[in-house]
C-alpha positions as CSV (number, residue, x, y, z in Angstrom):
1,M,26.5,-5.4,11.4
2,S,23.6,-2.9,9.8
3,I,19.9,-2.4,10.0
4,T,18.1,-2.9,6.5
5,I,13.6,-2.1,5.9
6,A,12.2,-5.9,4.6
7,A,8.9,-4.9,4.7
8,S,5.9,-2.6,6.1
9,G,2.7,-3.2,7.1
10,L,-0.8,-2.1,5.8
11,W,-4.3,-2.4,7.2
12,V,-6.6,-3.8,4.2
13,H,-10.6,-4.4,4.8
14,D,-10.0,-6.7,2.3
15,Q,-7.1,-8.5,1.6
16,D,-8.2,-10.1,-1.2
17,V,-9.1,-6.9,-2.7
18,A,-6.0,-5.6,-1.6
19,V,-3.7,-8.9,-3.8
20,D,-6.3,-7.0,-6.4
21,F,-5.4,-3.9,-6.4
22,W,-1.3,-4.3,-5.2
23,T,-0.7,-6.9,-8.7
24,N,-3.5,-5.9,-11.4
25,K,-4.3,-2.3,-10.7
26,V,-0.4,-0.7,-10.1
27,G,1.9,-4.1,-11.5
28,F,3.4,-5.3,-8.4
29,E,4.1,-9.4,-7.6
30,I,2.5,-11.6,-4.9
31,R,5.5,-11.9,-2.6
32,A,4.2,-13.9,-0.3
33,D,0.8,-16.4,0.8
34,W,-0.4,-18.4,3.6
35,T,-2.4,-18.7,6.4
36,I,-1.5,-20.4,10.5
37,P,-4.3,-22.4,12.0
38,E,-2.2,-22.0,15.1
39,M,-3.2,-18.5,14.9
40,G,-6.7,-18.6,13.9
41,N,-6.5,-19.0,10.4
42,F,-4.5,-15.4,10.5
43,R,-3.1,-14.8,6.7
44,W,0.4,-13.6,6.0
45,V,0.5,-12.0,2.3
46,T,3.1,-9.8,1.0
47,V,3.5,-7.9,-2.5
48,G,6.2,-6.1,-3.2
49,P,7.6,-3.9,-6.7
50,K,9.0,-6.6,-9.2
51,D,11.9,-5.1,-9.5
52,Q,12.8,-4.5,-6.0
53,P,12.8,-8.3,-4.2
54,D,14.2,-7.0,-1.0
55,F,11.0,-4.7,-0.5
56,E,7.6,-6.1,-0.2
57,I,4.2,-4.5,1.4
58,S,2.1,-6.6,4.7
59,L,-1.2,-6.5,3.4
60,L,-3.0,-6.9,6.8
61,A,-6.7,-7.5,7.8
62,V,-7.4,-5.0,10.2
63,P,-7.7,-7.3,13.0
64,G,-10.3,-8.2,15.8
65,P,-11.2,-10.0,19.3
66,P,-8.9,-11.7,20.6
67,M,-5.9,-9.1,19.0
68,V,-7.4,-6.0,19.4
69,S,-10.5,-4.9,21.2
70,A,-13.7,-3.9,19.2
71,E,-13.2,-0.4,20.0
72,Q,-9.2,-0.6,18.5
73,S,-10.4,-2.2,15.3
74,E,-13.3,0.4,14.7
75,L,-10.3,2.7,15.6
76,I,-8.3,2.0,12.5
77,T,-10.5,1.3,10.1
78,T,-11.4,5.2,10.9
79,A,-8.3,5.9,10.5
80,M,-7.9,3.9,6.9
81,A,-11.2,5.8,6.1
82,S,-10.4,8.6,6.4
83,G,-7.5,8.5,4.4
84,F,-4.8,8.6,7.3
85,H,-1.5,6.3,6.6
86,G,0.8,8.2,4.0
87,G,3.6,6.6,5.3
88,I,4.0,4.7,2.1
89,F,5.8,6.4,-1.0
90,L,6.5,5.0,-4.2
91,V,8.5,6.3,-6.8
92,T,9.0,5.9,-10.3
93,D,10.9,8.0,-13.3
94,D,7.8,9.3,-15.9
95,V,5.4,10.2,-12.5
96,Y,3.0,11.8,-15.4
97,A,3.3,8.7,-17.6
98,E,1.8,6.6,-14.5
99,Y,-0.8,8.4,-13.1
100,D,-2.0,7.9,-16.4
101,R,-2.0,4.5,-16.5
102,L,-3.0,4.1,-13.0
103,A,-6.8,6.2,-12.8
104,A,-6.9,4.1,-16.8
105,A,-6.7,1.1,-14.4
106,G,-9.0,2.4,-11.8
107,V,-7.5,3.5,-9.6
108,E,-8.4,6.1,-7.2
109,M,-6.2,9.7,-7.5
110,V,-6.2,11.6,-5.3
111,E,-4.3,14.9,-6.7
112,K,-2.6,14.9,-10.4
113,P,0.7,15.6,-10.9
114,E,2.7,18.3,-9.4
115,Q,5.7,20.2,-9.4
116,R,8.1,20.6,-5.9
117,P,10.9,21.1,-4.1
118,Y,12.0,17.7,-5.1
119,G,10.3,16.8,-7.7
120,I,6.9,15.7,-9.1
121,D,4.7,14.2,-6.9
122,C,1.0,12.9,-7.3
123,G,-1.8,10.5,-4.9
124,F,-3.5,8.0,-4.8
125,R,-6.0,5.7,-2.5
126,D,-6.7,1.8,-1.8
127,P,-10.2,0.5,-1.7
128,S,-9.0,0.6,2.0
129,G,-9.1,4.4,1.9
130,N,-5.0,4.3,2.5
131,Q,-3.1,7.4,1.1
132,F,-0.2,6.9,-1.0
133,R,2.7,9.4,-2.9
134,L,4.3,8.6,-6.2
135,M,7.2,11.0,-6.3
136,Q,9.6,11.7,-9.4
137,P,12.9,13.0,-7.8
138,L,14.3,15.5,-9.0
139,P,17.6,15.6,-10.7
140,Q,19.9,16.4,-8.1
């Protein structure tokens, strides 16, 4: 018996904008997109890398009352705007090419590729302000 990771949640301001960003700019595919009327029309939408079917990102609308208080909702929104979320790390075999592709697609690149002890990496933000790292590992 073992535990694996299937998905990671990501707060977003607008799920439609987030879906467009992840599919049309980053190049991921939609994995699930359904609404639960019994939960106040809660929308569950996920995206993931085309070549990695066992992992997906849940694009979660920032909740409000009654799920969380208005104050908590505002805290989430403020943290997102500051680029607080940085828990999703992406890997590629050519960080320079992906940097150029993402920048040309209109993705907000916050850091150019830079050599580090573990590889070459760069940073970008999504339309909700979340920050991500894109890394090309160095050969061992």
